[in-house]
C-alpha positions as CSV (number, residue, x, y, z in Angstrom):
1,M,-53.3,46.9,31.7
2,T,-56.4,44.7,32.1
3,F,-58.9,44.3,34.8
4,Q,-61.2,41.3,35.2
5,V,-64.0,40.4,37.6
6,S,-64.4,36.7,38.2
7,D,-67.8,35.1,39.0
8,V,-67.5,34.3,42.6
9,E,-70.1,34.4,45.3
10,I,-69.1,36.0,48.6
11,S,-71.5,35.0,51.3
12,S,-69.7,36.3,54.4
13,R,-70.3,40.0,55.3
14,K,-66.8,40.3,56.7
15,I,-65.1,39.0,53.6
16,R,-67.4,41.1,51.4
17,R,-66.2,44.2,53.2
18,L,-62.6,43.1,52.8
19,A,-63.1,42.5,49.1
20,W,-64.9,45.9,48.7
21,G,-62.0,47.7,50.5
22,H,-59.5,45.9,48.4
23,S,-61.2,46.9,45.2
24,V,-61.4,50.5,46.3
25,L,-57.7,50.5,47.3
26,S,-56.7,49.0,43.9
27,F,-58.9,51.5,42.0
28,V,-57.1,54.4,43.8
29,F,-53.7,52.8,43.3
30,N,-54.3,52.4,39.6
31,T,-55.7,55.9,39.2
32,V,-52.6,57.3,40.9
33,I,-50.3,55.2,38.6
34,V,-52.2,56.4,35.5
35,A,-52.1,60.1,36.7
36,L,-48.4,59.9,37.5
37,S,-47.7,58.4,34.1
38,I,-49.6,61.1,32.3
39,N,-47.9,63.8,34.3
40,I,-44.4,62.4,33.7
41,I,-45.0,62.0,29.9
42,S,-46.5,65.5,29.5
43,G,-43.6,66.9,31.5
44,L,-41.1,65.3,29.1
45,F,-42.8,66.8,26.1
46,S,-43.3,70.3,27.6
47,H,-39.6,71.2,27.6
């Protein structure tokens, strides 16, 4: 899994808020995916 930030300039305050919200949402989503994967894998090896 890779993450990349491109060099773009966001000049509109509305779009900047939308981009910030999108980045926070994607961070939370990816954190949940990683946590669930670790939980499932550790559950498989604990039995």
